[in-house]
C-alpha positions in Angstrom: 111.6 118.2 130.9 115.4 118.2 131.3 117.3 115.7 133.4 119.1 116.5 136.6 122.9 116.7 135.8 124.6 113.6 136.9 121.4 111.6 137.2 120.7 108.3 135.5 118.3 110.0 133.2 121.0 112.6 132.3 123.5 109.8 131.6 121.1 107.8 129.4 120.0 110.8 127.2 121.5 110.6 123.8 122.3 113.3 121.3 120.3 112.4 118.2 120.6 115.4 116.0 123.1 113.7 113.7 120.6 111.0 112.9 117.2 112.7 113.2 118.1 115.3 110.6 118.8 112.6 108.0 115.9 112.0 105.6 116.5 108.2 105.4 116.5 107.9 109.2 113.2 109.9 109.5 111.6 107.9 106.7 112.5 104.6 108.4 111.3 105.8 111.8 108.0 106.9 110.3 107.7 103.6 108.4 108.2 101.7 111.6 105.6 103.8 113.4 103.0 103.4 110.6 103.6 99.7 110.4 103.1 99.3 114.1 99.8 101.1 113.9 98.9 99.0 110.8 99.6 95.8 112.7 97.3 96.9 115.6 94.6 98.0 113.2 94.7 94.7 111.2 95.3 92.4 114.2 91.7 91.0 114.1 92.2 90.1 110.5 95.6 88.6 111.1 97.0 90.6 108.2 100.4 92.1 107.6 101.1 95.0 105.3 102.6 93.0 102.4 99.6 90.6 102.6 97.1 93.4 102.4 99.0 95.0 99.5 99.1 91.7 97.6 95.4 91.0 98.2 94.4 94.5 97.2 96.5 94.3 94.0 95.2 90.8 93.1 91.6 92.0 93.7 92.2 95.0 91.4 94.1 92.9 88.8 92.7 89.4 88.7 94.6 87.0 86.5 97.9 88.9 86.5 101.0 86.9 86.8 102.5 86.2 90.2 105.8 87.7 89.0 104.0 91.0 88.0 102.4 91.4 91.4 105.7 90.6 93.2 107.6 93.1 91.0 105.1 96.0 91.7 105.4 95.3 95.4 109.2 95.0 95.3 109.1 91.6 96.9 111.7 88.9 95.9 110.3 85.9 94.1 111.0 83.4 96.9 109.5 85.7 99.5 106.4 86.3 97.4 105.9 82.6 96.8 105.8 82.1 100.6 103.4 85.0 101.0 101.0 83.6 98.4 101.4 80.1 99.8 100.1 81.5 103.1 97.2 83.4 101.5 96.3 80.3 99.5 96.4 78.2 102.7 93.9 80.6 104.3 91.6 80.1 101.3 92.0 83.8 100.1 93.8 83.4 96.8 94.2 80.8 94.1 96.8 80.2 91.4 95.8 79.2 87.9 97.9 78.6 84.8 98.4 82.0 83.1 96.7 82.5 79.8 99.2 82.0 77.0 102.0 80.8 79.4 101.2 77.6 81.3 104.5 77.9 83.2 103.4 81.1 84.9 100.9 81.4 87.7 98.0 83.9 87.4 96.6 85.0 90.7 92.9 85.4 91.7 91.0 86.0 94.8 88.7 83.2 95.9 85.1 84.1 96.8 86.1 84.0 100.5 89.1 86.2 99.6 87.0 88.8 97.9 84.8 89.1 101.0 87.9 89.3 103.2 89.4 92.0 101.0 86.2 94.0 101.4 86.5 93.8 105.2 90.2 94.7 105.0 89.6 97.7 102.7 87.1 99.0 105.4 89.9 98.7 108.0 92.4 100.3 105.6 90.0 103.2 105.0 89.8 103.9 108.7 93.6 103.5 109.1 94.2 105.9 106.2 91.8 108.4 107.7 93.8 108.2 111.0 97.1 108.7 109.1 95.7 111.7 107.3 94.4 113.2 110.5 97.9 112.7 112.1 99.5 114.5 109.1 97.1 117.5 109.5 94.6 116.8 106.6 94.5 115.9 103.0 96.6 118.8 101.8 99.5 117.6 104.1 99.0 114.0 102.9 99.1 115.2 99.2 102.3 117.1 99.9 103.9 114.1 101.6 102.9 111.8 98.8 104.4 114.3 96.3 107.6 114.6 98.2 107.9 110.8 98.6 107.3 110.4 94.9 110.3 112.5 94.2 112.4 110.0 96.1 111.1 107.0 94.1 
């Protein structure tokens, strides 16, 4: 629908072609959209994307050093410490001295954390299915992942 020339709608319409055709801009807009839907899907679990990723990685890699998990996620040390402090306060993770290096922390899910991750994975499975449907199916998802992999 086009705005009437001289109307408020006409005056507030912006030309966006110089930004919407930029890969980085479109990636950021898509990321914001996906994160908003993620937050809605995970609202009942009070879980943010970085927390889910950390819990999933810790569950899949029990006993790995805190610095290793942070590095894989691309989270700065200080920010990751705060994230783990929050998960630990919720009773979902625990730190133990790393085998062979007592100065480093190894991360584990608690029993409660393991059950929580199981619930979160079910929500993630539904969320992922919705994303795949929005993309147009698994072939489109695979193509997107391949293209994104080329940028990393």
